[in-house]
C-alpha positions as CSV (number, residue, x, y, z in Angstrom):
1,M,-21.4,70.7,-80.2
2,Y,-20.6,74.3,-79.3
3,Q,-22.1,77.3,-81.2
4,S,-21.3,80.6,-80.3
5,D,-24.1,83.2,-79.2
6,Y,-23.5,85.0,-82.7
7,T,-24.0,81.9,-84.7
8,D,-27.1,81.1,-82.4
9,F,-28.2,84.5,-83.2
10,M,-27.7,84.3,-86.9
11,N,-29.4,81.0,-87.5
12,Q,-32.4,82.4,-85.6
13,F,-32.6,85.5,-87.5
14,L,-32.5,83.8,-90.7
15,Q,-35.1,81.4,-89.8
16,D,-37.4,84.3,-88.7
17,N,-36.4,86.3,-91.9
18,P,-36.2,84.0,-94.8
19,S,-36.5,86.9,-97.2
20,V,-32.8,87.7,-96.0
21,A,-30.9,84.8,-97.6
22,E,-33.0,85.5,-100.7
23,D,-31.7,89.2,-100.7
24,Q,-28.3,88.0,-100.2
25,Q,-28.4,85.4,-103.2
26,R,-30.0,88.4,-105.4
27,L,-27.5,90.9,-104.3
28,R,-24.6,88.4,-105.1
29,L,-25.7,88.0,-108.3
30,T,-25.4,91.6,-109.1
31,W,-21.9,92.1,-107.9
32,W,-20.1,88.8,-108.4
33,D,-21.6,86.6,-111.2
34,K,-21.1,88.6,-114.2
35,K,-20.2,87.5,-118.0
36,V,-16.6,87.8,-118.8
37,D,-15.9,90.0,-121.3
38,W,-13.1,88.1,-123.0
39,A,-11.8,91.0,-125.3
40,E,-11.6,93.3,-122.5
41,Q,-9.3,90.9,-120.6
42,Q,-7.3,90.5,-123.4
43,R,-7.1,94.2,-123.6
44,F,-6.1,94.4,-119.7
45,L,-3.3,91.7,-120.4
46,D,-1.9,93.6,-123.3
47,A,-1.7,96.6,-121.4
48,K,-0.1,95.1,-118.4
49,V,3.6,96.2,-117.8
50,T,5.8,93.9,-116.3
51,Q,7.2,95.0,-113.0
52,K,10.8,94.5,-112.0
53,P,11.8,92.2,-109.1
54,Y,12.9,95.0,-107.0
55,V,11.2,98.1,-107.7
56,Y,13.7,100.8,-106.3
57,Q,16.8,99.4,-108.2
58,P,17.9,102.3,-110.7
59,D,17.7,101.3,-114.2
């Protein structure tokens, strides 16, 4: 199966540097896997303003 030079490089790099995958996972947890604050989500939904189908149409 064909693999690009970039894929070969990344596979070799990750084999040579296993700590990179651990860092990726740790940093992913920092930014993306957060607990949802349901009260804050409800405030966002309550504050949402409905948009008209055509925003440039005069009232």
